[in-house]
N, C-alpha and C positions, 0 to 999 in steps of 0.2 A: 467117590467123584472122582468125575472123570471132567477131563479139559477136551475141548471142540475147538477149530479153528472156522470161524465164519471168514469168507473173503469178499468185502465190498470192493468196487470201484466207480471212481467220478468219470465218464466221459468228460472231458474238459475244453474250452475252446483255446487254442492257443495260437499267439502271434510272434512271428522271429521277425528280427532284423540286425543287420549289420550296422554298427556304431566303429569306424577305427578297425584295430585290430579283434576286437569282440563280438559276439553275435549274442542278444538280448532277446531272453524269452519272456513272453509273458502271460497271464492268463487274467485278462482284465475281469472280468464278473467276480472272479474273486481277489482282486487287488495282489497278486503273487508274482514277482517281477524274481528272474535270477539270471546269470551271463555264464560263458563259455567262450573257449577257445575255437572252437566247432561249432556249428547248428547243433549237431546230436549229443553234444555234451552241454549248451544251455538248454537243450529240451531234455536231458538226463536231471540236471539240477531242480531244472522247475520240478520234476516230478518229483523228487526230493522235495522241496523247498514246500511243495506243495500237499507231503505226506504230514510234515512237521506242523504244516499251519493249523490241519484238520487235525493230528491229532495231539497236539496243544491245547485247542479249545475243547476237545472231547475232553482230557483229563481234568481241562480246568472247571469244565460243567460251564462253558462260555460259548460254546459251538452254536446252539439256538441264537443265541443274542447278536454274535456274529454274523450269521446268516442275513438274519432281520436287518443289522445295520448294512449289508452288502447289498438292500435290496431285494433279498430272495423271501419268498411267499408261495404257500400251497398250492398245488396246482391238480385238478383232477383229469387233466390230460396231456398227452407230449406233445411237442410242438413238430416232430421231427427233424426234418434237415438242419442244418446250422446256416448261420448266414451265410451267404457268397464268401468264397477266398479263407473262410474259418478251417484252419489243420484243429483234426478231433485228436486229443492224449488220453490215452486211459491212463488213470492214476489206481494204483492199485490199494487199498486201505487194509492190511490183515487186522483182525481182532482175533482177538482170545477169550472165549467164556468157558467160565468154569460151573459147573453145574452136576446136580445128583442126575448120572445120565447110566439107566441101568442098559446092560451089552445086548440085549433081546428085546431092547424097547419098539424097534421097527417091523 
């Protein structure tokens, strides 16, 4: 039995604003927010929060329900460009698959 890593990633819109001495980063479609002392730290913390949110939902078997409650639905086409002013951040979601994989399978 072999293990393989499949890399998924989400491209999500992120909004960053400064409040006092903190930067607040948010992904409104997924209702996930974080903060940091710098803009980069806030965005990095948001990426980690998004990874934890998606990973936790996946492990508990609630990802489909969470996405439905957030208003997501399947789409047969890609709308393309983000809304004006949206900053897009890529969120890596590493997944490990354990399957019977033969060395000469390909």
